[in-house]
C-alpha positions as CSV (number, residue, x, y, z in Angstrom):
1,M,125.2,230.0,-44.8
2,R,122.5,229.6,-47.0
3,P,121.5,226.1,-45.8
4,V,122.5,223.0,-49.1
5,R,119.9,221.8,-50.5
6,V,119.4,218.3,-51.7
7,G,117.7,216.1,-54.2
8,L,116.5,213.1,-52.9
9,L,116.0,210.1,-55.7
10,G,114.4,206.9,-54.5
11,I,112.3,207.0,-51.1
12,G,113.0,203.5,-49.9
13,T,114.2,202.0,-47.1
14,V,117.4,204.2,-47.2
15,G,116.2,206.6,-49.2
16,G,113.8,207.2,-46.3
17,G,116.3,206.4,-43.8
18,T,118.3,209.5,-45.0
19,F,115.1,211.3,-44.7
20,T,114.7,210.8,-41.1
21,V,118.6,210.7,-39.7
22,L,118.9,214.4,-41.4
23,Q,115.6,215.7,-39.6
24,R,116.4,214.0,-36.6
25,N,119.7,214.6,-35.9
26,Q,119.4,218.3,-38.0
27,A,120.7,220.8,-35.4
28,E,124.3,218.0,-34.5
29,I,124.9,217.8,-38.9
30,R,124.3,221.7,-38.9
31,R,127.0,222.0,-35.7
32,R,129.5,219.7,-37.7
33,A,128.8,220.9,-40.9
34,G,128.6,225.2,-40.3
35,R,125.7,225.0,-42.4
36,G,122.4,223.8,-42.8
37,I,121.4,220.6,-45.1
38,E,118.0,220.1,-45.9
39,V,116.1,217.6,-48.1
40,A,114.6,219.8,-50.3
41,M,112.7,218.0,-53.5
42,V,112.0,214.0,-53.5
43,A,111.3,211.9,-56.7
44,D,109.8,208.8,-56.4
45,L,107.7,206.6,-59.3
46,N,105.7,206.4,-55.7
47,T,104.7,209.4,-54.8
48,D,101.6,208.6,-52.4
49,L,104.7,206.4,-50.0
50,A,107.3,209.7,-50.9
51,K,103.8,212.1,-49.1
52,Q,103.7,209.4,-46.1
53,V,107.4,210.0,-45.2
54,V,107.9,213.4,-46.1
55,G,105.1,214.9,-45.7
56,D,105.4,218.9,-46.7
57,A,108.7,219.0,-45.7
58,A,110.0,218.4,-49.7
59,Q,108.5,219.4,-52.4
60,I,107.7,215.6,-54.2
61,V,108.0,214.6,-57.9
62,A,107.4,211.7,-60.0
63,D,110.4,212.7,-61.9
64,A,113.7,212.5,-61.3
65,R,115.1,214.7,-64.1
66,A,113.1,217.3,-62.3
67,V,115.3,217.3,-59.4
68,I,118.6,217.5,-61.6
69,A,116.6,220.2,-63.3
70,N,116.1,222.6,-60.3
71,P,118.6,225.3,-60.2
72,D,118.1,225.3,-56.6
73,I,119.4,221.6,-56.0
74,D,123.3,221.5,-54.9
75,V,123.2,217.4,-54.3
76,V,121.4,215.0,-56.0
77,V,121.8,211.7,-53.6
78,E,121.1,208.2,-56.0
79,L,119.5,205.5,-54.0
80,I,117.1,203.6,-57.1
81,G,120.2,201.3,-58.0
82,G,121.6,199.2,-61.1
83,Y,123.4,199.9,-63.6
84,G,120.6,201.2,-65.8
85,I,118.9,205.0,-65.9
86,A,120.5,205.5,-62.3
87,K,123.6,205.6,-65.3
88,A,121.8,208.3,-67.1
89,L,120.9,210.2,-63.5
90,V,124.0,210.3,-62.4
91,L,125.8,211.5,-65.6
92,E,122.6,214.1,-66.5
93,A,123.0,215.5,-62.8
94,I,126.8,215.4,-63.4
95,A,126.6,217.8,-66.4
96,A,123.8,220.2,-64.3
97,G,126.8,221.1,-62.2
98,K,125.4,219.1,-59.0
99,H,127.6,217.2,-57.0
100,V,126.8,214.1,-56.4
101,V,126.1,211.4,-53.7
102,T,124.9,207.4,-54.1
103,A,124.8,203.9,-52.9
104,N,125.6,202.5,-55.5
105,K,127.7,199.8,-55.6
106,A,127.4,198.1,-58.6
107,L,126.7,201.3,-61.0
108,L,130.7,202.7,-59.2
109,A,132.0,199.4,-59.3
110,V,131.0,199.0,-63.6
111,H,130.9,202.2,-64.3
112,G,133.0,204.6,-61.7
113,T,135.8,205.2,-64.4
114,E,133.5,207.2,-66.9
115,I,131.7,208.8,-63.9
116,F,134.4,209.9,-61.9
117,A,135.9,212.1,-65.4
118,A,132.6,213.2,-65.6
119,A,132.6,214.3,-62.5
120,R,136.3,215.3,-63.1
121,D,135.7,217.5,-65.4
122,K,132.7,219.8,-64.3
123,G,134.2,220.5,-60.9
124,V,131.8,218.3,-59.2
125,M,132.2,215.8,-56.4
126,V,131.0,212.1,-56.3
127,A,131.0,210.6,-52.8
128,F,130.0,207.1,-52.4
129,E,130.5,206.0,-48.5
130,A,127.4,203.9,-48.3
131,A,128.0,201.8,-51.5
132,V,130.4,199.5,-49.2
133,A,129.6,198.0,-45.7
134,G,126.3,200.5,-45.0
135,G,127.6,202.3,-41.8
136,I,131.0,201.3,-41.2
137,P,133.0,204.0,-42.5
138,I,135.9,202.1,-44.6
139,I,135.8,203.9,-47.7
140,K,137.1,207.4,-45.7
141,S,139.3,205.5,-43.6
142,L,141.2,204.2,-46.6
143,R,140.7,207.7,-48.5
144,E,141.8,210.0,-45.1
145,G,142.8,208.2,-42.3
146,L,145.3,205.6,-43.9
147,T,146.8,208.2,-46.0
148,A,150.1,207.7,-44.8
149,N,150.5,204.1,-45.8
150,Q,151.7,202.1,-47.9
151,I,148.5,199.2,-48.0
152,Q,149.3,195.8,-48.1
153,W,146.0,194.0,-48.4
154,V,142.5,194.8,-47.5
155,A,139.6,191.5,-46.7
156,G,136.2,192.2,-46.0
157,I,133.5,190.6,-45.4
158,I,130.7,193.5,-47.4
159,N,127.7,191.0,-48.1
160,G,125.7,190.6,-44.3
161,T,123.1,188.4,-46.6
162,T,126.1,185.8,-47.0
163,N,127.5,186.0,-43.5
164,F,124.5,185.2,-41.8
165,I,123.7,182.1,-44.3
166,L,127.2,180.7,-42.9
167,S,127.2,181.6,-39.6
168,E,123.4,179.8,-40.0
169,M,125.3,176.5,-41.8
170,R,128.1,176.4,-39.2
171,D,125.3,176.7,-35.7
172,K,122.9,174.5,-36.7
173,G,124.9,172.3,-39.3
174,L,122.7,173.0,-42.5
175,D,123.2,172.7,-46.1
176,F,122.9,176.1,-48.2
177,D,119.4,175.3,-49.8
178,V,117.7,175.0,-46.2
179,V,119.3,178.2,-44.3
180,L,118.8,180.1,-48.4
181,K,115.0,179.5,-47.4
182,E,114.8,181.0,-44.1
183,A,117.2,183.8,-44.4
184,Q,114.6,185.0,-47.0
185,R,111.7,184.5,-44.2
186,L,112.9,186.6,-42.2
187,G,114.4,189.4,-44.7
188,Y,118.1,188.7,-44.7
189,A,117.4,187.3,-48.6
190,E,115.7,189.0,-50.9
191,A,113.7,186.8,-53.5
192,D,116.2,186.9,-55.5
193,P,119.5,187.1,-54.2
194,T,121.8,186.2,-56.7
195,F,124.1,189.2,-56.6
196,D,124.5,188.0,-53.0
197,I,124.9,184.6,-53.0
198,E,127.4,184.4,-56.3
199,G,129.8,186.9,-54.9
200,V,128.5,189.7,-57.1
201,D,128.0,192.0,-54.6
202,A,130.8,191.4,-52.7
203,A,132.9,191.8,-55.8
204,H,131.9,195.2,-56.4
205,K,131.7,196.3,-52.9
206,A,135.7,194.9,-53.2
207,T,136.7,196.5,-56.3
208,L,135.0,200.1,-54.9
209,M,138.3,198.9,-52.0
210,S,140.8,198.2,-54.3
211,A,140.9,201.2,-56.0
212,I,141.0,203.8,-53.2
213,A,143.5,201.2,-51.3
214,F,146.2,201.1,-54.4
215,G,144.9,203.9,-56.6
216,I,143.8,201.7,-59.3
217,P,141.2,202.7,-62.1
218,V,138.2,200.8,-61.1
219,Q,138.1,196.9,-63.0
220,F,135.2,194.7,-62.3
221,D,135.5,193.5,-65.0
222,K,138.9,191.8,-64.2
223,A,137.4,190.5,-60.8
224,H,137.7,186.7,-59.8
225,V,134.5,186.2,-58.0
226,E,133.2,182.7,-56.9
227,G,129.4,182.8,-54.3
228,I,128.6,180.0,-51.9
229,T,126.2,178.2,-53.4
230,K,128.7,174.9,-54.0
231,L,129.1,175.4,-49.8
232,S,128.4,172.4,-48.3
233,A,128.1,171.7,-44.1
234,T,130.5,168.9,-44.5
235,D,133.3,171.4,-45.6
236,I,131.9,173.8,-42.9
237,R,132.5,171.0,-40.1
238,Y,136.2,169.9,-41.7
239,A,137.4,173.2,-41.3
240,E,135.9,173.8,-38.2
241,Q,137.5,170.8,-36.7
242,L,140.5,172.3,-39.0
243,G,140.6,175.4,-36.9
244,Y,138.8,177.6,-39.5
245,R,135.9,179.3,-40.4
246,I,134.8,179.8,-43.9
247,K,133.4,183.4,-45.2
248,L,133.0,185.3,-47.9
249,L,135.6,187.4,-48.4
250,G,136.2,190.1,-50.5
251,I,140.1,190.0,-50.9
252,A,142.6,193.0,-53.0
253,R,146.8,192.1,-52.2
254,R,148.9,194.4,-53.3
255,Q,152.0,192.1,-55.6
256,A,155.0,193.5,-57.4
257,A,153.4,192.1,-60.4
258,G,149.8,193.3,-59.7
259,I,147.1,193.7,-57.7
260,E,145.2,190.4,-56.0
261,L,141.2,191.5,-56.3
262,R,138.7,188.0,-55.9
263,T,136.2,187.1,-53.7
264,H,135.4,183.7,-53.2
265,P,134.7,181.2,-50.3
266,T,137.5,181.5,-47.6
267,L,139.1,180.0,-44.9
268,V,140.2,181.9,-42.1
269,P,141.6,181.0,-39.3
270,M,139.2,181.2,-35.3
271,R,141.7,182.9,-33.8
272,R,141.5,186.2,-35.9
273,L,138.5,188.7,-35.5
274,I,137.0,189.2,-38.6
275,A,136.5,185.4,-38.8
276,N,134.4,185.2,-35.4
277,V,132.2,188.1,-37.1
278,E,128.2,186.2,-37.5
279,G,125.4,186.8,-38.5
280,A,124.3,190.1,-40.9
281,M,127.1,192.2,-39.6
282,N,130.5,193.1,-41.4
283,A,134.2,193.9,-41.1
284,V,137.2,195.2,-43.6
285,M,140.9,194.3,-42.0
286,V,142.9,196.9,-43.6
287,Q,147.0,195.9,-43.5
288,G,148.6,199.1,-43.8
289,D,153.3,199.4,-44.0
290,A,152.6,202.3,-40.3
291,V,150.4,201.7,-39.0
292,G,149.4,197.3,-39.7
293,T,146.7,195.5,-39.5
294,T,142.7,197.3,-38.0
295,M,139.2,196.1,-38.1
296,Y,136.5,197.6,-38.8
297,Y,133.0,196.5,-37.8
298,G,129.5,197.2,-37.5
299,K,126.0,197.0,-39.6
300,G,126.6,196.6,-43.3
301,A,122.9,197.6,-44.5
302,G,119.4,198.9,-43.0
303,A,117.9,201.4,-43.2
304,E,119.7,204.2,-40.7
305,P,123.0,202.3,-40.6
306,T,123.3,203.5,-45.3
307,A,121.9,206.6,-44.4
308,S,124.9,207.4,-41.6
309,A,127.1,207.3,-44.2
310,V,124.9,208.9,-47.0
311,I,124.5,211.9,-44.9
312,A,128.2,211.4,-43.8
313,D,129.0,212.1,-48.0
314,L,126.4,215.0,-47.3
315,V,128.4,216.6,-44.8
316,D,131.8,216.5,-46.5
317,I,130.3,218.1,-50.0
318,A,128.9,220.6,-46.8
319,R,132.1,221.8,-45.6
320,Q,134.3,221.4,-49.1
321,L,131.6,223.0,-51.2
322,E,133.1,226.7,-51.5
323,A,136.9,224.8,-51.7
324,A,138.9,225.0,-55.4
325,P,138.1,221.0,-57.5
326,A,142.0,220.6,-57.4
327,S,141.8,220.9,-53.1
328,R,139.3,219.0,-52.6
329,V,139.9,214.2,-51.6
330,P,140.1,212.7,-55.0
331,A,137.5,210.1,-55.5
332,L,139.7,207.4,-55.4
333,A,141.9,208.4,-53.2
334,F,145.5,209.1,-55.5
335,Q,145.4,212.5,-57.7
336,P,143.4,211.1,-61.1
337,D,146.9,211.7,-63.1
338,E,148.5,209.7,-59.9
339,L,147.1,206.4,-61.2
340,S,148.5,203.1,-61.0
341,P,149.5,201.3,-64.6
342,L,149.1,197.8,-61.9
343,P,147.3,195.0,-63.6
344,I,144.8,193.0,-62.4
345,L,146.0,189.5,-62.2
346,P,144.5,186.9,-63.3
347,I,143.3,183.8,-61.2
348,D,145.8,181.5,-61.7
349,E,149.1,183.9,-61.2
350,V,147.9,184.4,-57.3
351,V,149.4,182.5,-54.4
352,T,147.9,181.3,-51.9
353,S,147.0,177.7,-49.6
354,F,144.1,176.0,-49.8
355,Y,141.8,173.3,-48.5
356,L,141.1,169.9,-50.9
357,R,138.0,167.5,-49.8
358,L,138.4,164.2,-52.0
359,R,135.6,161.0,-51.5
360,V,137.8,158.6,-51.8
361,A,138.1,154.6,-52.7
362,D,139.1,153.3,-49.1
363,Q,142.1,151.1,-49.8
364,A,146.2,151.9,-50.2
365,G,148.1,153.2,-52.2
366,V,145.1,155.8,-52.6
367,L,147.0,159.2,-50.1
368,A,150.4,158.2,-52.1
369,R,149.3,158.5,-55.4
370,I,146.9,162.0,-54.5
371,T,150.4,163.4,-52.9
372,S,153.3,162.4,-55.8
373,I,150.4,164.7,-58.1
374,L,150.7,167.0,-55.5
375,A,154.7,166.8,-55.1
376,E,154.5,166.7,-59.4
377,Q,153.6,170.5,-59.2
378,G,155.6,171.3,-56.4
379,I,152.8,172.4,-54.2
380,S,153.7,170.7,-50.0
381,I,151.0,170.0,-48.0
382,D,150.7,171.0,-44.3
383,A,148.0,168.9,-42.3
384,V,145.8,166.3,-43.6
385,L,142.4,165.1,-41.7
386,Q,141.0,161.7,-42.9
387,R,136.7,159.9,-41.7
388,E,136.2,157.2,-42.4
389,A,133.1,155.3,-44.6
390,D,130.7,155.0,-42.4
391,E,131.4,159.2,-40.6
392,V,130.7,161.6,-43.5
393,S,128.3,158.5,-45.9
394,G,127.0,156.3,-44.5
395,E,128.2,153.4,-47.5
396,G,130.3,151.2,-45.0
397,G,133.8,150.7,-45.1
398,N,134.0,152.3,-48.3
399,Q,134.6,155.2,-49.3
400,T,136.5,157.6,-46.9
401,D,137.1,161.7,-46.9
402,L,140.2,163.1,-47.8
403,I,141.1,166.7,-46.2
404,I,144.4,168.4,-47.4
405,L,145.5,171.5,-46.2
406,T,148.2,172.8,-48.6
407,H,151.4,175.0,-48.8
408,E,151.0,178.7,-50.1
409,T,151.2,177.6,-54.0
410,K,149.5,179.3,-57.6
411,E,146.3,178.6,-58.9
412,G,147.3,177.1,-61.9
413,A,149.7,174.5,-60.4
414,M,147.0,173.5,-58.3
415,N,144.5,173.9,-60.7
416,T,146.8,171.4,-63.2
417,A,147.3,168.4,-60.2
418,L,143.7,168.8,-59.8
419,A,143.1,167.7,-62.8
420,G,145.6,165.0,-62.6
421,M,143.7,163.5,-59.0
422,Q,140.0,164.1,-60.7
423,A,141.1,161.7,-63.3
424,L,141.7,158.7,-60.7
425,P,139.8,155.8,-61.1
426,T,139.9,156.2,-57.1
427,V,138.3,159.6,-56.1
428,L,134.9,159.0,-56.4
429,A,133.1,162.4,-56.5
430,P,134.0,166.2,-57.6
431,I,137.3,167.3,-55.3
432,V,136.4,170.5,-53.1
433,K,138.6,173.3,-53.4
434,L,138.5,176.2,-50.8
435,R,141.5,179.2,-50.6
436,K,143.4,180.0,-47.3
437,E,143.9,182.9,-46.0
438,E,146.2,183.9,-42.3
439,L,145.4,187.1,-42.9
440,A,148.7,188.0,-40.6
């Protein structure tokens, strides 16, 4: 069979890695795919950089649309990123009858429904393993490996920048701002790290995993998103004393009334494997009714780990090129006309347990009043930790920290209780609220 001819849009870190790995492992890839896979065209505004990477091995152009217009190109690999020109190019490639591989989680989380519908109408494939967790094959695992299961929940550390920051905060006892600057210096964080530290990047990925796990449309606009910018070293230390570590998790869980879709800092028991994932590494846990709990671990970013996922998609497309569209694996695992109407639950309806930290006046009756307010909302306490003022603020015996772990309750009830507690004159600072997941 003739080789599959690929057009790369973007020759940055991932594009360069994709070209390099394809060249290096060409024979092995051909044996697996049943035909060759070759990069025939590369589009990048920086044509000098493209020439440094690919030499004379592929045609180099500055205009991405020249790749899409080439009738000899079978697959367009979009590695530009963002929502703007990338969306236009992906839709144009689909309209031209090209299969598409993308690492663009933001594009698919926001516009995936439109893109997948366009691909279905045109009879082409859209593959996106590299969009979630880099080199970890979590999309293929959810879409194919676990297809016998009713997935109950998915929870993942799916942003390496935030995991590096949280690991450093815990190891060195430093606050967020200090560690962020160090992460930027070391290249773990971008100059503008907003998407990472505010949880948006992880929420994009959680949105894609939720769609595949539960057979629902991609619905990023309904996800609950919180980042790590307000976390303090104090809470990380207290969590450790209680037997927990704080991780930024993307969580999707099936409930009778709908689907939870949320990304936020989460207390996880130290005994869980995922609590011990450190540095810039990623890990995803999946709970299936038949298989139980499985976990997938590895590098979530980088040139060659992400290239590994891009090329895996290219091999899948090469294997299925001659197959009828109805015989191919659906982009979201479920047949397009079988997607579920289950709604995404508002965060107030989500049931979980909580970690609370209250800076309070060190006087009699304070804890009793706080527990009374929690009881009024039907919230029971699992554990209480108290730290004297000289341990936390250096302000003598006037203040103390109360750390409370609760049993499961609705978020809405907790927020009502928090408003009541915050209004007490003996509560001296904004209350810290973090969610806790046992992941059992």
